[in-house]
C-alpha positions, 0 to 999 in steps of 0.5 A: 095130182098124185091122187088123180094118177092113182085113181086112174091106174086103179080104174085101168086095172078094174076096167080092164096116137099117134105118131105121124108116119104114113102120108095117106090111107091104103086100100082105097083104089084112088090117086094119092090123097093129100092131107091138109089141116085147118086150125082148131079141131077140124080136119080136111082131106083133099083129094086131087081133082075134087071140088069143095071143102068139108070139115069134121069136128074131132072132139076127143071123147065123150065127157070125162068124169070128175077128176079123181073119180074112178071113171076118169082123171086129169093128169097134170103130174111131172111131165118128164118121161122116166129114163129108159131102162134097157133095150126092152122086149115085146110088150105083148108077151110080158107076163107081168102086164095086165091084159084087157080081155079080148073085145066082146060083150062077154068075159071070154071075148065072144060076140053075141048074136043079133037076137041075144040080150045086150050085155053091159061091158066095162068101158075101156080107158082112153087118154087124150095126150096133152104133151109129147110122150116117148113111146117104148117097146116095153115098160121102161124099155127102148124108145121106138118113137115119139107121140105128139098131142096132134096126129098127122091129120091134126086130130087130138091124139087119143090113145086106147089103153089096153094094158097097165104095168105099174106107172106104165100104160100100154097103148095102141098106136099107128107107130107100131106094127099091127097087133103090137102094144107100145108103152108110155109113162103115166107121168106125162100130162093127159086127160083120162076118159072111159069109152063105151063104144067098140067096133067089130068087123067080120070079113067072113060076113063082110059086116061091121057092128058098132056097140055102145055099152054092149048094145048094138047101135049100128050094123052095116055091110062093107066091101073088104080087101081083094084076094091079093090085098086082104084086109088085115085082121087084128085089134086097132084103134080109131085115130082120126075122123075125117070128112072129104072134100067131095062125096064123089071122091074114092073115099066117099064122104067120110073116113074113120082112120085106124091105127092098123097098116096094110101089109100087102100094098100093091106095087106102085101104090103111093097112098100110104099103108094105113087102113080105114073104114070109109064111104065109097064112090062105088057103092055097088062094090059093098059086100064084095072083095073089092078094096086094097085093104080098107073097109068100104061102107054105105055113106049114111052108115059111115057118116053116122059112125064118124059123128058118134064113135069117139077117137080111141075106140077099139076096132077089132077085125076078124076072119 
C-alpha cells in the first residue's frame, strides 16, 4: 500500500469532482433542467416537456496501468484524512507546490497550428475517488467542502490532478471558484490513471480542438456566450458525460459538463451556473455569440466527444 502511494506521487511529479453544488447547467437558454440519476453507471438528464429517455455510460477513465507502476496505482491506504493545519491560503499562489505546465503540446503551453507535426505530451494524472474526501483551500489547510465518490449527476467522481505537495494533491473541482485549486489528502482511497486527452476551446476562433497524446483527433465550431453572458475563460475539468432525453431539447443530444461556473448568469435564470459543451436544437447559432455561457457544438461532434473523452480531462478556454 505504501509502495503504491509513493509510486503515484513520483508519477505526479514526473508527469507533471466533484462536490454537488449547482442544480443544473448554465448558458443553454432553456427552461430549468431536472437532473435525475439511474442506478449503476448511467445518467439521465430530464428536460421538462421532453419525451423519451436516454442514458450514457460514464466509465471513469481509460484503463489504468498495473498497480504500483509509474503509470498508475490503486491507493487503499489509511482512509482517515489528516487533521486541518490552520486556516490555509490560496493554493494557486503557493511557491512550494509543483505546478503542471499550462495546457499545450509544447513545454511552454503553446498550441501548435493545424499543420504542425503532433508533439507527444505527457499524460495528466487523474484519480477516481473511492471514498469521501475533505476538500481544503491549501495543503493541510481550512476545510472548504467534501467530495463524494459520486457527482451530483451520479457519475463517478474523477478529479484532474494539477499539483502535488508532499502527500497532498491539488485538484480541479466544481466546488471551487474558477481558476482555483483545491487540495485533498493522498491518504484517501482512490484509483489513479493517466489521461492522454485534452480539450482546448478558442473563443476568438469559436472552435474546439480535442487532442489525444498531442495529436488532433477532433476540431469543430461552436457557439459562444453572448455579449452580456460571455463564456468564462480558464482551466476546467470534465465532471460528467450526459445524454438528454431528446435531441430536440435545448441541450441537443449530449452534454460534456465542466467544473467551471458562469459568473454572469442573467437575472431570473434558474438553471444553475455550471458551464458545459453541449449540442443544441438551434444549429444555426453555431459559430456566433448566442449562448448564456456554454459552448454549443454540432451534434455528431459532441456525440463523439462524449463517447471518447474521459472524465477528468482538462478543458482550457482561451480568448
